N, C-alpha and C positions, 0 to 999 in steps of 0.2 A: 430377251430370255427365251430359251429353247424348251419347247414342251417335250415331256416324256410321259407316255400314257401307261397306266397300270390297269389291266383288264380284269373284270369281274367274272362271275359265273357264265359259262357257255350256254348260249342259245343262238338262234339264227341271227338275232340282232347283234350280239357280241361278235360273232364271226364276221359279219358284214362290216362292222366297225373296224375290225382287224384288217380286212381287205382295203378299206379306205385309207388306213394308216400306211399300209404297204404301198398302195398306189401313189400316195403323196410323200413317200420317203420320210415318214415321221417315226421317231424311235418309240418303242413300246416294250413292255414286259407282259408276258402271258404265261401263266403257270397252269393253264387249262383247268381252271377251277370250276366248281359246280355252283348252283344257286346258293345264296347265303354266304358267298365268299367274303372273307375278312381281309382287311388291309394288312393285318399282322403276317399274312402269308408272304408279304413282300418286304419284311423288315430288313433283310440283308441288302436288297436293292435300294431301299430308301436311304440306308446309311451310306451308300456309295454315291448319292447324288451330289453334284457340284452346285455351288451357289448360283450359277447362271442357268440352271435347269429348273423348269417349273413342272412339278408332278401333277398329272391330271388323272384323277381316280374315277373309274367308271363302274358304277353299281357295286361298290365295295363297302362292307360294314366298317366304319371307322373305329376300330377297337384298339388302336395304339397311337402314340404320338406321331405327328407328321408336321412338315414345315407349314408355316403360316401362309406362304405364297402358293400353296396347293390350290388347284381348281377342282371342284366337285361336279361330276356329271351323274345324274340319276333321275328316275321318274317313278319312284315308288314311295309309299307312305306319304309324308307331308308334301312331297314333290309330285304326287300322282294327280291326274285329272285330264279330262278331255281337252282342256284348253292349254295344257302344259306340253312343252316339247318333249318328245321321247329322247332316249339317250343317243340314238343314231342321229336324230335331228340336231341335238345340241352339239354333237361331234362335227357334223357337216358345217354347222354355223361357225364353230371355232376354226375349222380348217378352211373356211370360205370356199366350199365346194357345193355344187348343185347335185341333189340326189336324182338318180335315174328311177325309172318305174319300178324296177325290182327292189331297190332300196326303199322307195316309198311304200311298197306293199309290206316289206318287212317292218317298217315303222308302224304302219297301221295295224298290222297283225299283233305287234307287241303291246299296243295300247288297247285295241278293241277286238282282237281275235277274228274269228270268221265273219261275224256280223259286220264288223268294220270294213273288211275287205269287200264284202258283198255290196255294201253301201257305196263304196268307192268305184264299183263297176268292174271288179276283178272277175275273170272267167273262172269256171269251175276248175280248170286245169291249173290256173295260176294259184288258186287257193289251195288246192291239193298239194302242189309243189312247195309252197311256202310252209304249210303245216308239216309236211314230211321233213323238210329241211330243219325246222324248229325242233321237232321231236328227236331227230338224229343228233343234232348239235347238243341237245340236253343229255344225250347218252342212251336214248332208247334203243333197244335191240329188237330183232325180229321175234325173239322169245317173249319180250315184254309186250309186243303188239299182240301176240297170241294170247297172253294172259289177260290183256285188256278185253279181248273178245269173250273170253271165258267169264271175266268179271261181269260184263254186261248181261250175259246169258244167265248167270247164277247168283250174283251178289248185289242186286238192286232191290231196295225196299222202299215202297211208297209210304211215307209217313202220313201224308194227307194230300189233298188235291194240289198238284203242281210242285210237290216237294219230294225229292228223291234222296235217299241216303245210300251211298255206294261204299262197299267195303272192298277196296281195290286189291287185286292180287299183284299188281305191278307198281313199282316205285314211282315211275313218272306218270303223274296224274293226267298229263296231256294225252296219253295214249287212250285213256278212257273218255275224257271230256271232249276230245275232237269228234268222237263218234256219236255222242248224245247231247251235245251242247244246246241244241234247240228243242229237246224233248220235254224239258221241265223248266218251270220258272225259277225254281231254287234247286241247286245241285250241291249236295254236301258229300265230300269224298274223304273217307278214312284211308290213309296210305299205310303200307306195311311198316314204315318207320315210326308209327304212332302219332303222326301229325294229322291235323284236320284241315281240310280245304273247303272253301265256299266259293261258288260262282253264281252271281245273280244281281238283282237291282242294287244300285249304290246305297240306298238308304238302309238296306239290310247289312251290307258290308260295314257301314259305319256303326250300326247297332251292335253287331257281333264284336266289332273291334272294341267298342266301349265296354262290353261285358268282360272281354279278355284283359283290357287295360286295368280294370278294377281288380281282377284276380291277380294281375301282375304286381300290384302294390303289396300284396301279401306274399307273393312268391316271385321275386325278381328274375328267377331263372326262366320264367315263361317268356317265349318269344312270339311276336306277331308281325306279320308283314302284309301289305295290301297294295293294290294298284288297279290299273285299267282306265276306262274312259269315265271316271267319276266326275260328277255325282250320278250319272245316268246308270252305268253298269260297271261291274268290276269283279275283282277276286280278292280273297283273303286266305292266308295260311297261318297256322299257329301250332306251336308245340303243345298247346292245351287242347285236348280233345273233349269237346262237350259230349255228354252222354246222350244216348238215343232218347232217353226220357226227357232230358232237358231240351233237346232239339225239338221234340214233339210239342212240349209245352210252349216253346218259343214260337214255332211256325204255325202250329195248328190251332192256336187260340187268337191269332191275329184277326182283326176285323177286316 
């Protein structure tokens, strides 16, 4: 059976996966989607699959029917964790190829961001290059980079020791987080689209996730996603934005 890949939201990892597929002459579909990409975007392509083709979905929300023979590649939510393979590692394994250093750094970056690349021994220039590639792949523009600088100058509020709330002026939170990732233990970012993002220790990722999942039972429209090098460190995003008051109660009363 011949694999056909369906690519999810663009970032440095997804673009490098695409390069892998091209280098190995493997068929794929890429609609240049953003984070949170849904399988339904590929309904037409799915309907055209032949019985001897195996669809491989990479980081796509499975929101529509698909063939039982499909293979799923992801490393978010229940598939996230420091001991889990990233999407590019899973792809390399399926293709039976060995990743080069650049691809290894992209993999590490996608799981554990800058701290992971530093632990791997990456140089400052390598880290800067990977992060710039990632932001650009996500769609960040020079204007957004400027907004990130303005955000850091004007829109950070310290809720209590080690806890910062950022009201971002730019949609791509990475433009802000890359610049201040090691300044605070807990980083909460409100993005212009109304979503909330958290970056910090894994136990807090899980605690906030549980709060949101409880609210989701009353309002199924609420979305939440998380990942990283859990359970040590990770990130979370949600369409449910906890209020500043609730965040202060949560973080500033912790023992």
